[in-house]
mmCIF file as Biopython writes it, N, C-alpha, C and O atoms, coordinates in Angstrom:
data_model
#
loop_
_atom_site.group_PDB
_atom_site.id
_atom_site.type_symbol
_atom_site.label_atom_id
_atom_site.label_alt_id
_atom_site.label_comp_id
_atom_site.label_asym_id
_atom_site.label_entity_id
_atom_site.label_seq_id
_atom_site.pdbx_PDB_ins_code
_atom_site.Cartn_x
_atom_site.Cartn_y
_atom_site.Cartn_z
_atom_site.occupancy
_atom_site.B_iso_or_equiv
_atom_site.auth_seq_id
_atom_site.auth_asym_id
_atom_site.pdbx_PDB_model_num
ATOM 1   N N  . MET A ? 1  ? -144.410 -146.334 -73.450  1.0 0.0 1  A 1 
ATOM 2   C CA . MET A ? 1  ? -144.435 -147.004 -74.748  1.0 0.0 1  A 1 
ATOM 3   C C  . MET A ? 1  ? -143.412 -146.381 -75.703  1.0 0.0 1  A 1 
ATOM 4   O O  . MET A ? 1  ? -142.660 -147.103 -76.359  1.0 0.0 1  A 1 
ATOM 5   N N  . ARG A ? 2  ? -143.378 -145.078 -75.784  1.0 0.0 2  A 1 
ATOM 6   C CA . ARG A ? 2  ? -142.509 -144.398 -76.741  1.0 0.0 2  A 1 
ATOM 7   C C  . ARG A ? 2  ? -141.022 -144.579 -76.435  1.0 0.0 2  A 1 
ATOM 8   O O  . ARG A ? 2  ? -140.185 -144.394 -77.319  1.0 0.0 2  A 1 
ATOM 9   N N  . ALA A ? 3  ? -140.690 -144.932 -75.213  1.0 0.0 3  A 1 
ATOM 10  C CA . ALA A ? 3  ? -139.287 -145.086 -74.835  1.0 0.0 3  A 1 
ATOM 11  C C  . ALA A ? 3  ? -138.657 -146.350 -75.429  1.0 0.0 3  A 1 
ATOM 12  O O  . ALA A ? 3  ? -137.433 -146.475 -75.416  1.0 0.0 3  A 1 
ATOM 13  N N  . ASN A ? 4  ? -139.438 -147.270 -75.937  1.0 0.0 4  A 1 
ATOM 14  C CA . ASN A ? 4  ? -138.925 -148.553 -76.433  1.0 0.0 4  A 1 
ATOM 15  C C  . ASN A ? 4  ? -138.639 -148.559 -77.929  1.0 0.0 4  A 1 
ATOM 16  O O  . ASN A ? 4  ? -138.431 -149.631 -78.497  1.0 0.0 4  A 1 
ATOM 17  N N  . TRP A ? 5  ? -138.621 -147.415 -78.579  1.0 0.0 5  A 1 
ATOM 18  C CA . TRP A ? 5  ? -138.503 -147.373 -80.037  1.0 0.0 5  A 1 
ATOM 19  C C  . TRP A ? 5  ? -137.172 -147.912 -80.550  1.0 0.0 5  A 1 
ATOM 20  O O  . TRP A ? 5  ? -137.158 -148.584 -81.582  1.0 0.0 5  A 1 
ATOM 21  N N  . LEU A ? 6  ? -136.062 -147.650 -79.882  1.0 0.0 6  A 1 
ATOM 22  C CA . LEU A ? 6  ? -134.753 -148.041 -80.415  1.0 0.0 6  A 1 
ATOM 23  C C  . LEU A ? 6  ? -134.600 -149.555 -80.499  1.0 0.0 6  A 1 
ATOM 24  O O  . LEU A ? 6  ? -134.032 -150.060 -81.468  1.0 0.0 6  A 1 
ATOM 25  N N  . ALA A ? 7  ? -135.089 -150.280 -79.514  1.0 0.0 7  A 1 
ATOM 26  C CA . ALA A ? 7  ? -134.981 -151.748 -79.534  1.0 0.0 7  A 1 
ATOM 27  C C  . ALA A ? 7  ? -135.739 -152.351 -80.710  1.0 0.0 7  A 1 
ATOM 28  O O  . ALA A ? 7  ? -135.409 -153.450 -81.156  1.0 0.0 7  A 1 
ATOM 29  N N  . ARG A ? 8  ? -136.743 -151.656 -81.214  1.0 0.0 8  A 1 
ATOM 30  C CA . ARG A ? 8  ? -137.550 -152.167 -82.322  1.0 0.0 8  A 1 
ATOM 31  C C  . ARG A ? 8  ? -136.836 -152.091 -83.667  1.0 0.0 8  A 1 
ATOM 32  O O  . ARG A ? 8  ? -137.129 -152.883 -84.563  1.0 0.0 8  A 1 
ATOM 33  N N  . ILE A ? 9  ? -135.889 -151.138 -83.825  1.0 0.0 9  A 1 
ATOM 34  C CA . ILE A ? 9  ? -135.283 -150.907 -85.138  1.0 0.0 9  A 1 
ATOM 35  C C  . ILE A ? 9  ? -133.760 -150.949 -85.150  1.0 0.0 9  A 1 
ATOM 36  O O  . ILE A ? 9  ? -133.161 -150.862 -86.222  1.0 0.0 9  A 1 
ATOM 37  N N  . ASP A ? 10 ? -133.116 -151.079 -83.996  1.0 0.0 10 A 1 
ATOM 38  C CA . ASP A ? 10 ? -131.654 -151.109 -83.947  1.0 0.0 10 A 1 
ATOM 39  C C  . ASP A ? 10 ? -131.120 -152.411 -84.542  1.0 0.0 10 A 1 
ATOM 40  O O  . ASP A ? 10 ? -131.618 -153.493 -84.232  1.0 0.0 10 A 1 
ATOM 41  N N  . MET A ? 11 ? -130.103 -152.299 -85.398  1.0 0.0 11 A 1 
ATOM 42  C CA . MET A ? 11 ? -129.589 -153.485 -86.101  1.0 0.0 11 A 1 
ATOM 43  C C  . MET A ? 11 ? -128.952 -154.514 -85.170  1.0 0.0 11 A 1 
ATOM 44  O O  . MET A ? 11 ? -128.809 -155.675 -85.552  1.0 0.0 11 A 1 
ATOM 45  N N  . HIS A ? 12 ? -128.571 -154.118 -83.967  1.0 0.0 12 A 1 
ATOM 46  C CA . HIS A ? 12 ? -127.934 -155.049 -83.033  1.0 0.0 12 A 1 
ATOM 47  C C  . HIS A ? 12 ? -128.903 -155.580 -81.972  1.0 0.0 12 A 1 
ATOM 48  O O  . HIS A ? 12 ? -128.509 -156.371 -81.114  1.0 0.0 12 A 1 
ATOM 49  N N  . SER A ? 13 ? -130.142 -155.157 -82.026  1.0 0.0 13 A 1 
ATOM 50  C CA . SER A ? 13 ? -131.110 -155.550 -81.018  1.0 0.0 13 A 1 
ATOM 51  C C  . SER A ? 13 ? -131.679 -156.948 -81.293  1.0 0.0 13 A 1 
ATOM 52  O O  . SER A ? 13 ? -132.033 -157.259 -82.430  1.0 0.0 13 A 1 
ATOM 53  N N  . PRO A ? 14 ? -131.765 -157.783 -80.261  1.0 0.0 14 A 1 
ATOM 54  C CA . PRO A ? 14 ? -132.406 -159.095 -80.442  1.0 0.0 14 A 1 
ATOM 55  C C  . PRO A ? 14 ? -133.924 -158.965 -80.606  1.0 0.0 14 A 1 
ATOM 56  O O  . PRO A ? 14 ? -134.584 -159.919 -81.016  1.0 0.0 14 A 1 
ATOM 57  N N  . ASP A ? 15 ? -134.477 -157.798 -80.291  1.0 0.0 15 A 1 
ATOM 58  C CA . ASP A ? 15 ? -135.919 -157.563 -80.394  1.0 0.0 15 A 1 
ATOM 59  C C  . ASP A ? 15 ? -136.305 -156.775 -81.645  1.0 0.0 15 A 1 
ATOM 60  O O  . ASP A ? 15 ? -137.407 -156.233 -81.723  1.0 0.0 15 A 1 
ATOM 61  N N  . ARG A ? 16 ? -135.405 -156.711 -82.618  1.0 0.0 16 A 1 
ATOM 62  C CA . ARG A ? 16 ? -135.679 -155.933 -83.829  1.0 0.0 16 A 1 
ATOM 63  C C  . ARG A ? 16 ? -136.923 -156.469 -84.533  1.0 0.0 16 A 1 
ATOM 64  O O  . ARG A ? 16 ? -137.102 -157.679 -84.669  1.0 0.0 16 A 1 
ATOM 65  N N  . ARG A ? 17 ? -137.766 -155.563 -84.972  1.0 0.0 17 A 1 
ATOM 66  C CA . ARG A ? 17 ? -139.039 -155.913 -85.596  1.0 0.0 17 A 1 
ATOM 67  C C  . ARG A ? 17 ? -138.953 -155.928 -87.112  1.0 0.0 17 A 1 
ATOM 68  O O  . ARG A ? 17 ? -137.964 -155.494 -87.704  1.0 0.0 17 A 1 
ATOM 69  N N  . ARG A ? 18 ? -140.009 -156.437 -87.723  1.0 0.0 18 A 1 
ATOM 70  C CA . ARG A ? 18 ? -140.117 -156.488 -89.172  1.0 0.0 18 A 1 
ATOM 71  C C  . ARG A ? 18 ? -141.172 -155.505 -89.646  1.0 0.0 18 A 1 
ATOM 72  O O  . ARG A ? 18 ? -142.048 -155.099 -88.882  1.0 0.0 18 A 1 
ATOM 73  N N  . CYS A ? 19 ? -141.079 -155.130 -90.904  1.0 0.0 19 A 1 
ATOM 74  C CA . CYS A ? 19 ? -142.005 -154.186 -91.524  1.0 0.0 19 A 1 
ATOM 75  C C  . CYS A ? 19 ? -143.439 -154.715 -91.437  1.0 0.0 19 A 1 
ATOM 76  O O  . CYS A ? 19 ? -143.691 -155.896 -91.675  1.0 0.0 19 A 1 
ATOM 77  N N  . CYS A ? 20 ? -144.356 -153.840 -91.100  1.0 0.0 20 A 1 
ATOM 78  C CA . CYS A ? 20 ? -145.780 -154.214 -91.012  1.0 0.0 20 A 1 
ATOM 79  C C  . CYS A ? 20 ? -146.352 -154.616 -92.372  1.0 0.0 20 A 1 
ATOM 80  O O  . CYS A ? 20 ? -147.341 -155.345 -92.434  1.0 0.0 20 A 1 
ATOM 81  N N  . SER A ? 21 ? -145.740 -154.149 -93.460  1.0 0.0 21 A 1 
ATOM 82  C CA . SER A ? 21 ? -146.279 -154.416 -94.795  1.0 0.0 21 A 1 
ATOM 83  C C  . SER A ? 21 ? -145.627 -155.597 -95.494  1.0 0.0 21 A 1 
ATOM 84  O O  . SER A ? 21 ? -146.319 -156.478 -96.006  1.0 0.0 21 A 1 
ATOM 85  N N  . CYS A ? 22 ? -144.290 -155.621 -95.518  1.0 0.0 22 A 1 
ATOM 86  C CA . CYS A ? 22 ? -143.608 -156.631 -96.345  1.0 0.0 22 A 1 
ATOM 87  C C  . CYS A ? 22 ? -142.750 -157.619 -95.553  1.0 0.0 22 A 1 
ATOM 88  O O  . CYS A ? 22 ? -142.191 -158.551 -96.131  1.0 0.0 22 A 1 
ATOM 89  N N  . ARG A ? 23 ? -142.641 -157.427 -94.250  1.0 0.0 23 A 1 
ATOM 90  C CA . ARG A ? 23 ? -141.876 -158.312 -93.360  1.0 0.0 23 A 1 
ATOM 91  C C  . ARG A ? 23 ? -140.367 -158.214 -93.484  1.0 0.0 23 A 1 
ATOM 92  O O  . ARG A ? 23 ? -139.656 -159.031 -92.898  1.0 0.0 23 A 1 
ATOM 93  N N  . ALA A ? 24 ? -139.842 -157.222 -94.241  1.0 0.0 24 A 1 
ATOM 94  C CA . ALA A ? 24 ? -138.395 -156.973 -94.251  1.0 0.0 24 A 1 
ATOM 95  C C  . ALA A ? 24 ? -138.027 -156.368 -92.893  1.0 0.0 24 A 1 
ATOM 96  O O  . ALA A ? 24 ? -138.913 -155.946 -92.149  1.0 0.0 24 A 1 
ATOM 97  N N  . LEU A ? 25 ? -136.737 -156.319 -92.561  1.0 0.0 25 A 1 
ATOM 98  C CA . LEU A ? 25 ? -136.330 -155.729 -91.288  1.0 0.0 25 A 1 
ATOM 99  C C  . LEU A ? 25 ? -136.675 -154.245 -91.257  1.0 0.0 25 A 1 
ATOM 100 O O  . LEU A ? 25 ? -136.424 -153.523 -92.222  1.0 0.0 25 A 1 
ATOM 101 N N  . ALA A ? 26 ? -137.246 -153.797 -90.155  1.0 0.0 26 A 1 
ATOM 102 C CA . ALA A ? 26 ? -137.684 -152.410 -90.014  1.0 0.0 26 A 1 
ATOM 103 C C  . ALA A ? 26 ? -136.507 -151.481 -89.727  1.0 0.0 26 A 1 
ATOM 104 O O  . ALA A ? 26 ? -135.577 -151.850 -89.010  1.0 0.0 26 A 1 
ATOM 105 N N  . VAL A ? 27 ? -136.555 -150.279 -90.288  1.0 0.0 27 A 1 
ATOM 106 C CA . VAL A ? 27 ? -135.560 -149.242 -90.012  1.0 0.0 27 A 1 
ATOM 107 C C  . VAL A ? 27 ? -136.208 -147.970 -89.495  1.0 0.0 27 A 1 
ATOM 108 O O  . VAL A ? 27 ? -135.510 -147.028 -89.118  1.0 0.0 27 A 1 
ATOM 109 N N  . VAL A ? 28 ? -137.531 -147.930 -89.473  1.0 0.0 28 A 1 
ATOM 110 C CA . VAL A ? 28 ? -138.258 -146.763 -88.977  1.0 0.0 28 A 1 
ATOM 111 C C  . VAL A ? 28 ? -139.487 -147.245 -88.208  1.0 0.0 28 A 1 
ATOM 112 O O  . VAL A ? 28 ? -140.101 -148.255 -88.553  1.0 0.0 28 A 1 
ATOM 113 N N  . THR A ? 29 ? -139.826 -146.507 -87.171  1.0 0.0 29 A 1 
ATOM 114 C CA . THR A ? 29 ? -141.012 -146.842 -86.395  1.0 0.0 29 A 1 
ATOM 115 C C  . THR A ? 29 ? -141.713 -145.571 -85.954  1.0 0.0 29 A 1 
ATOM 116 O O  . THR A ? 29 ? -141.087 -144.526 -85.786  1.0 0.0 29 A 1 
ATOM 117 N N  . SER A ? 30 ? -142.997 -145.673 -85.772  1.0 0.0 30 A 1 
ATOM 118 C CA . SER A ? 30 ? -143.776 -144.556 -85.247  1.0 0.0 30 A 1 
ATOM 119 C C  . SER A ? 30 ? -144.941 -145.133 -84.452  1.0 0.0 30 A 1 
ATOM 120 O O  . SER A ? 30 ? -145.273 -146.312 -84.570  1.0 0.0 30 A 1 
ATOM 121 N N  . VAL A ? 31 ? -145.546 -144.286 -83.649  1.0 0.0 31 A 1 
ATOM 122 C CA . VAL A ? 31 ? -146.715 -144.691 -82.874  1.0 0.0 31 A 1 
ATOM 123 C C  . VAL A ? 31 ? -147.929 -144.082 -83.551  1.0 0.0 31 A 1 
ATOM 124 O O  . VAL A ? 31 ? -147.971 -142.877 -83.801  1.0 0.0 31 A 1 
ATOM 125 N N  . VAL A ? 32 ? -148.916 -144.916 -83.848  1.0 0.0 32 A 1 
ATOM 126 C CA . VAL A ? 32 ? -150.148 -144.435 -84.473  1.0 0.0 32 A 1 
ATOM 127 C C  . VAL A ? 32 ? -151.318 -144.721 -83.534  1.0 0.0 32 A 1 
ATOM 128 O O  . VAL A ? 32 ? -151.312 -145.695 -82.780  1.0 0.0 32 A 1 
ATOM 129 N N  . ASP A ? 33 ? -152.313 -143.853 -83.601  1.0 0.0 33 A 1 
ATOM 130 C CA . ASP A ? 33 ? -153.512 -144.021 -82.788  1.0 0.0 33 A 1 
ATOM 131 C C  . ASP A ? 33 ? -154.618 -144.556 -83.676  1.0 0.0 33 A 1 
ATOM 132 O O  . ASP A ? 33 ? -155.142 -143.840 -84.529  1.0 0.0 33 A 1 
ATOM 133 N N  . LEU A ? 34 ? -154.971 -145.812 -83.475  1.0 0.0 34 A 1 
ATOM 134 C CA . LEU A ? 34 ? -156.006 -146.451 -84.272  1.0 0.0 34 A 1 
ATOM 135 C C  . LEU A ? 34 ? -157.327 -146.449 -83.511  1.0 0.0 34 A 1 
ATOM 136 O O  . LEU A ? 34 ? -157.376 -146.760 -82.321  1.0 0.0 34 A 1 
ATOM 137 N N  . ALA A ? 35 ? -158.382 -146.095 -84.212  1.0 0.0 35 A 1 
ATOM 138 C CA . ALA A ? 35 ? -159.701 -146.060 -83.579  1.0 0.0 35 A 1 
ATOM 139 C C  . ALA A ? 35 ? -160.023 -147.424 -82.974  1.0 0.0 35 A 1 
ATOM 140 O O  . ALA A ? 35 ? -159.826 -148.458 -83.613  1.0 0.0 35 A 1 
ATOM 141 N N  . GLU A ? 36 ? -160.509 -147.418 -81.765  1.0 0.0 36 A 1 
ATOM 142 C CA . GLU A ? 36 ? -160.937 -148.600 -81.018  1.0 0.0 36 A 1 
ATOM 143 C C  . GLU A ? 36 ? -159.795 -149.515 -80.571  1.0 0.0 36 A 1 
ATOM 144 O O  . GLU A ? 36 ? -160.021 -150.424 -79.772  1.0 0.0 36 A 1 
ATOM 145 N N  . LEU A ? 37 ? -158.571 -149.295 -81.069  1.0 0.0 37 A 1 
ATOM 146 C CA . LEU A ? 37 ? -157.436 -150.123 -80.653  1.0 0.0 37 A 1 
ATOM 147 C C  . LEU A ? 37 ? -156.422 -149.353 -79.820  1.0 0.0 37 A 1 
ATOM 148 O O  . LEU A ? 37 ? -155.612 -149.953 -79.114  1.0 0.0 37 A 1 
ATOM 149 N N  . GLY A ? 38 ? -156.463 -148.035 -79.898  1.0 0.0 38 A 1 
ATOM 150 C CA . GLY A ? 38 ? -155.520 -147.210 -79.146  1.0 0.0 38 A 1 
ATOM 151 C C  . GLY A ? 38 ? -154.177 -147.073 -79.847  1.0 0.0 38 A 1 
ATOM 152 O O  . GLY A ? 38 ? -154.072 -147.231 -81.064  1.0 0.0 38 A 1 
ATOM 153 N N  . LEU A ? 39 ? -153.160 -146.778 -79.059  1.0 0.0 39 A 1 
ATOM 154 C CA . LEU A ? 39 ? -151.822 -146.564 -79.611  1.0 0.0 39 A 1 
ATOM 155 C C  . LEU A ? 39 ? -151.181 -147.886 -80.011  1.0 0.0 39 A 1 
ATOM 156 O O  . LEU A ? 39 ? -151.226 -148.866 -79.269  1.0 0.0 39 A 1 
ATOM 157 N N  . ARG A ? 40 ? -150.586 -147.892 -81.198  1.0 0.0 40 A 1 
ATOM 158 C CA . ARG A ? 40 ? -149.910 -149.087 -81.724  1.0 0.0 40 A 1 
ATOM 159 C C  . ARG A ? 40 ? -148.623 -148.658 -82.424  1.0 0.0 40 A 1 
ATOM 160 O O  . ARG A ? 40 ? -148.526 -147.548 -82.947  1.0 0.0 40 A 1 
ATOM 161 N N  . TRP A ? 41 ? -147.642 -149.551 -82.424  1.0 0.0 41 A 1 
ATOM 162 C CA . TRP A ? 41 ? -146.406 -149.322 -83.173  1.0 0.0 41 A 1 
ATOM 163 C C  . TRP A ? 41 ? -146.649 -149.567 -84.653  1.0 0.0 41 A 1 
ATOM 164 O O  . TRP A ? 41 ? -147.414 -150.459 -85.020  1.0 0.0 41 A 1 
ATOM 165 N N  . HIS A ? 42 ? -146.003 -148.783 -85.501  1.0 0.0 42 A 1 
ATOM 166 C CA . HIS A ? 42 ? -146.043 -148.983 -86.950  1.0 0.0 42 A 1 
ATOM 167 C C  . HIS A ? 42 ? -144.601 -149.033 -87.431  1.0 0.0 42 A 1 
ATOM 168 O O  . HIS A ? 42 ? -143.972 -147.993 -87.624  1.0 0.0 42 A 1 
ATOM 169 N N  . ASP A ? 43 ? -144.076 -150.240 -87.626  1.0 0.0 43 A 1 
ATOM 170 C CA . ASP A ? 43 ? -142.690 -150.465 -88.047  1.0 0.0 43 A 1 
ATOM 171 C C  . ASP A ? 43 ? -142.648 -150.623 -89.553  1.0 0.0 43 A 1 
ATOM 172 O O  . ASP A ? 43 ? -143.493 -151.301 -90.139  1.0 0.0 43 A 1 
ATOM 173 N N  . GLN A ? 44 ? -141.642 -149.984 -90.191  1.0 0.0 44 A 1 
ATOM 174 C CA . GLN A ? 44 ? -141.522 -150.053 -91.649  1.0 0.0 44 A 1 
ATOM 175 C C  . GLN A ? 44 ? -140.071 -150.229 -92.081  1.0 0.0 44 A 1 
ATOM 176 O O  . GLN A ? 44 ? -139.140 -149.779 -91.412  1.0 0.0 44 A 1 
ATOM 177 N N  . CYS A ? 45 ? -139.909 -150.896 -93.219  1.0 0.0 45 A 1 
ATOM 178 C CA . CYS A ? 45 ? -138.596 -150.964 -93.859  1.0 0.0 45 A 1 
ATOM 179 C C  . CYS A ? 45 ? -138.401 -149.659 -94.652  1.0 0.0 45 A 1 
ATOM 180 O O  . CYS A ? 45 ? -139.336 -148.869 -94.782  1.0 0.0 45 A 1 
ATOM 181 N N  . ARG A ? 46 ? -137.227 -149.443 -95.163  1.0 0.0 46 A 1 
ATOM 182 C CA . ARG A ? 46 ? -136.924 -148.217 -95.907  1.0 0.0 46 A 1 
ATOM 183 C C  . ARG A ? 46 ? -137.830 -148.052 -97.124  1.0 0.0 46 A 1 
ATOM 184 O O  . ARG A ? 46 ? -138.373 -146.972 -97.360  1.0 0.0 46 A 1 
ATOM 185 N N  . GLU A ? 47 ? -137.990 -149.118 -97.890  1.0 0.0 47 A 1 
ATOM 186 C CA . GLU A ? 47 ? -138.758 -149.039 -99.129  1.0 0.0 47 A 1 
ATOM 187 C C  . GLU A ? 47 ? -140.231 -148.709 -98.868  1.0 0.0 47 A 1 
ATOM 188 O O  . GLU A ? 47 ? -140.805 -147.863 -99.553  1.0 0.0 47 A 1 
ATOM 189 N N  . CYS A ? 48 ? -140.836 -149.361 -97.896  1.0 0.0 48 A 1 
ATOM 190 C CA . CYS A ? 48 ? -142.251 -149.100 -97.589  1.0 0.0 48 A 1 
ATOM 191 C C  . CYS A ? 48 ? -142.442 -147.693 -97.022  1.0 0.0 48 A 1 
ATOM 192 O O  . CYS A ? 48 ? -143.462 -147.056 -97.282  1.0 0.0 48 A 1 
ATOM 193 N N  . MET A ? 49 ? -141.466 -147.203 -96.247  1.0 0.0 49 A 1 
ATOM 194 C CA . MET A ? 49 ? -141.544 -145.848 -95.728  1.0 0.0 49 A 1 
ATOM 195 C C  . MET A ? 49 ? -141.538 -144.839 -96.875  1.0 0.0 49 A 1 
ATOM 196 O O  . MET A ? 49 ? -142.343 -143.908 -96.889  1.0 0.0 49 A 1 
ATOM 197 N N  . ILE A ? 50 ? -140.632 -145.023 -97.837  1.0 0.0 50 A 1 
ATOM 198 C CA . ILE A ? 50 ? -140.530 -144.098 -98.969  1.0 0.0 50 A 1 
ATOM 199 C C  . ILE A ? 50 ? -141.793 -144.140 -99.823  1.0 0.0 50 A 1 
ATOM 200 O O  . ILE A ? 50 ? -142.282 -143.093 -100.246 1.0 0.0 50 A 1 
ATOM 201 N N  . VAL A ? 51 ? -142.325 -145.327 -100.080 1.0 0.0 51 A 1 
ATOM 202 C CA . VAL A ? 51 ? -143.563 -145.448 -100.852 1.0 0.0 51 A 1 
ATOM 203 C C  . VAL A ? 51 ? -144.698 -144.714 -100.142 1.0 0.0 51 A 1 
ATOM 204 O O  . VAL A ? 51 ? -145.459 -143.987 -100.781 1.0 0.0 51 A 1 
ATOM 205 N N  . GLY A ? 52 ? -144.818 -144.896 -98.842  1.0 0.0 52 A 1 
ATOM 206 C CA . GLY A ? 52 ? -145.863 -144.230 -98.075  1.0 0.0 52 A 1 
ATOM 207 C C  . GLY A ? 52 ? -145.747 -142.715 -98.125  1.0 0.0 52 A 1 
ATOM 208 O O  . GLY A ? 52 ? -146.751 -142.017 -98.269  1.0 0.0 52 A 1 
ATOM 209 N N  . ILE A ? 53 ? -144.523 -142.204 -98.007  1.0 0.0 53 A 1 
ATOM 210 C CA . ILE A ? 53 ? -144.305 -140.754 -98.070  1.0 0.0 53 A 1 
ATOM 211 C C  . ILE A ? 53 ? -144.670 -140.238 -99.452  1.0 0.0 53 A 1 
ATOM 212 O O  . ILE A ? 53 ? -145.324 -139.201 -99.568  1.0 0.0 53 A 1 
ATOM 213 N N  . ARG A ? 54 ? -144.261 -140.941 -100.502 1.0 0.0 54 A 1 
ATOM 214 C CA . ARG A ? 54 ? -144.575 -140.504 -101.874 1.0 0.0 54 A 1 
ATOM 215 C C  . ARG A ? 54 ? -146.074 -140.538 -102.145 1.0 0.0 54 A 1 
ATOM 216 O O  . ARG A ? 54 ? -146.600 -139.626 -102.784 1.0 0.0 54 A 1 
ATOM 217 N N  . LEU A ? 55 ? -146.772 -141.566 -101.674 1.0 0.0 55 A 1 
ATOM 218 C CA . LEU A ? 55 ? -148.226 -141.644 -101.876 1.0 0.0 55 A 1 
ATOM 219 C C  . LEU A ? 55 ? -148.943 -140.502 -101.156 1.0 0.0 55 A 1 
ATOM 220 O O  . LEU A ? 55 ? -149.851 -139.887 -101.714 1.0 0.0 55 A 1 
ATOM 221 N N  . ASN A ? 56 ? -148.539 -140.222 -99.931  1.0 0.0 56 A 1 
ATOM 222 C CA . ASN A ? 56 ? -149.144 -139.114 -99.190  1.0 0.0 56 A 1 
ATOM 223 C C  . ASN A ? 56 ? -148.854 -137.780 -99.856  1.0 0.0 56 A 1 
ATOM 224 O O  . ASN A ? 56 ? -149.733 -136.922 -99.940  1.0 0.0 56 A 1 
ATOM 225 N N  . TRP A ? 57 ? -147.628 -137.599 -100.330 1.0 0.0 57 A 1 
ATOM 226 C CA . TRP A ? 57 ? -147.244 -136.355 -101.006 1.0 0.0 57 A 1 
ATOM 227 C C  . TRP A ? 57 ? -148.080 -136.161 -102.273 1.0 0.0 57 A 1 
ATOM 228 O O  . TRP A ? 57 ? -148.592 -135.070 -102.521 1.0 0.0 57 A 1 
ATOM 229 N N  . ALA A ? 58 ? -148.214 -137.218 -103.066 1.0 0.0 58 A 1 
ATOM 230 C CA . ALA A ? 58 ? -148.974 -137.136 -104.318 1.0 0.0 58 A 1 
ATOM 231 C C  . ALA A ? 58 ? -150.455 -136.863 -104.051 1.0 0.0 58 A 1 
ATOM 232 O O  . ALA A ? 58 ? -151.117 -136.210 -104.858 1.0 0.0 58 A 1 
ATOM 233 N N  . ALA A ? 59 ? -150.973 -137.349 -102.941 1.0 0.0 59 A 1 
ATOM 234 C CA . ALA A ? 59 ? -152.379 -137.141 -102.596 1.0 0.0 59 A 1 
ATOM 235 C C  . ALA A ? 59 ? -152.606 -135.809 -101.879 1.0 0.0 59 A 1 
ATOM 236 O O  . ALA A ? 59 ? -153.739 -135.476 -101.531 1.0 0.0 59 A 1 
ATOM 237 N N  . GLY A ? 60 ? -151.535 -135.052 -101.659 1.0 0.0 60 A 1 
ATOM 238 C CA . GLY A ? 60 ? -151.659 -133.766 -100.991 1.0 0.0 60 A 1 
ATOM 239 C C  . GLY A ? 60 ? -151.830 -133.857 -99.488  1.0 0.0 60 A 1 
ATOM 240 O O  . GLY A ? 60 ? -152.269 -132.902 -98.847  1.0 0.0 60 A 1 
ATOM 241 N N  . ARG A ? 61 ? -151.477 -135.024 -98.916  1.0 0.0 61 A 1 
ATOM 242 C CA . ARG A ? 61 ? -151.576 -135.198 -97.463  1.0 0.0 61 A 1 
ATOM 243 C C  . ARG A ? 61 ? -150.198 -135.063 -96.839  1.0 0.0 61 A 1 
ATOM 244 O O  . ARG A ? 61 ? -149.250 -135.710 -97.284  1.0 0.0 61 A 1 
ATOM 245 N N  . PRO A ? 62 ? -150.077 -134.234 -95.820  1.0 0.0 62 A 1 
ATOM 246 C CA . PRO A ? 62 ? -148.782 -134.149 -95.131  1.0 0.0 62 A 1 
ATOM 247 C C  . PRO A ? 62 ? -148.516 -135.435 -94.350  1.0 0.0 62 A 1 
ATOM 248 O O  . PRO A ? 62 ? -149.446 -136.110 -93.909  1.0 0.0 62 A 1 
ATOM 249 N N  . VAL A ? 63 ? -147.259 -135.755 -94.189  1.0 0.0 63 A 1 
ATOM 250 C CA . VAL A ? 63 ? -146.892 -136.922 -93.382  1.0 0.0 63 A 1 
ATOM 251 C C  . VAL A ? 63 ? -146.979 -136.491 -91.930  1.0 0.0 63 A 1 
ATOM 252 O O  . VAL A ? 63 ? -146.227 -135.623 -91.488  1.0 0.0 63 A 1 
ATOM 253 N N  . GLY A ? 64 ? -147.891 -137.094 -91.194  1.0 0.0 64 A 1 
ATOM 254 C CA . GLY A ? 64 ? -148.110 -136.704 -89.806  1.0 0.0 64 A 1 
ATOM 255 C C  . GLY A ? 64 ? -147.232 -137.475 -88.852  1.0 0.0 64 A 1 
ATOM 256 O O  . GLY A ? 64 ? -146.725 -138.547 -89.180  1.0 0.0 64 A 1 
ATOM 257 N N  . GLY A ? 65 ? -147.057 -136.925 -87.678  1.0 0.0 65 A 1 
ATOM 258 C CA . GLY A ? 65 ? -146.318 -137.619 -86.632  1.0 0.0 65 A 1 
ATOM 259 C C  . GLY A ? 65 ? -144.822 -137.476 -86.770  1.0 0.0 65 A 1 
ATOM 260 O O  . GLY A ? 65 ? -144.311 -136.761 -87.632  1.0 0.0 65 A 1 
ATOM 261 N N  . ARG A ? 66 ? -144.148 -138.170 -85.902  1.0 0.0 66 A 1 
ATOM 262 C CA . ARG A ? 66 ? -142.702 -138.118 -85.863  1.0 0.0 66 A 1 
ATOM 263 C C  . ARG A ? 66 ? -142.162 -139.522 -86.028  1.0 0.0 66 A 1 
ATOM 264 O O  . ARG A ? 66 ? -142.583 -140.435 -85.316  1.0 0.0 66 A 1 
ATOM 265 N N  . TYR A ? 67 ? -141.246 -139.710 -86.948  1.0 0.0 67 A 1 
ATOM 266 C CA . TYR A ? 67 ? -140.640 -141.009 -87.185  1.0 0.0 67 A 1 
ATOM 267 C C  . TYR A ? 67 ? -139.333 -141.119 -86.426  1.0 0.0 67 A 1 
ATOM 268 O O  . TYR A ? 67 ? -138.619 -140.129 -86.263  1.0 0.0 67 A 1 
ATOM 269 N N  . ARG A ? 68 ? -139.022 -142.303 -85.968  1.0 0.0 68 A 1 
ATOM 270 C CA . ARG A ? 68 ? -137.722 -142.622 -85.378  1.0 0.0 68 A 1 
ATOM 271 C C  . ARG A ? 68 ? -137.024 -143.510 -86.399  1.0 0.0 68 A 1 
ATOM 272 O O  . ARG A ? 68 ? -137.553 -144.559 -86.767  1.0 0.0 68 A 1 
ATOM 273 N N  . VAL A ? 69 ? -135.848 -143.105 -86.859  1.0 0.0 69 A 1 
ATOM 274 C CA . VAL A ? 69 ? -135.193 -143.803 -87.962  1.0 0.0 69 A 1 
ATOM 275 C C  . VAL A ? 69 ? -133.783 -144.219 -87.572  1.0 0.0 69 A 1 
ATOM 276 O O  . VAL A ? 69 ? -133.073 -143.473 -86.898  1.0 0.0 69 A 1 
ATOM 277 N N  . THR A ? 70 ? -133.384 -145.400 -87.993  1.0 0.0 70 A 1 
ATOM 278 C CA . THR A ? 70 ? -132.004 -145.833 -87.915  1.0 0.0 70 A 1 
ATOM 279 C C  . THR A ? 70 ? -131.664 -146.508 -89.225  1.0 0.0 70 A 1 
ATOM 280 O O  . THR A ? 70 ? -132.410 -147.367 -89.695  1.0 0.0 70 A 1 
ATOM 281 N N  . LEU A ? 71 ? -130.558 -146.133 -89.813  1.0 0.0 71 A 1 
ATOM 282 C CA . LEU A ? 71 ? -130.140 -146.712 -91.094  1.0 0.0 71 A 1 
ATOM 283 C C  . LEU A ? 71 ? -128.777 -147.347 -90.981  1.0 0.0 71 A 1 
ATOM 284 O O  . LEU A ? 71 ? -128.263 -147.886 -91.961  1.0 0.0 71 A 1 
#
């Protein structure tokens, strides 16, 4: 599953995904483990990624996991 990350966010890929929140083109992806659903992709655009990082920082929560980014 983790080997397919580049096709999800590469600007030249025909399989490029959209942001899970706002549907803009994704530039970052990560794998999250959701209870009862297992591992899932979490694709985000730049703006939603930054908002998420700022919200976690303000709440005192570290940003977990590893992001794969292409800009």
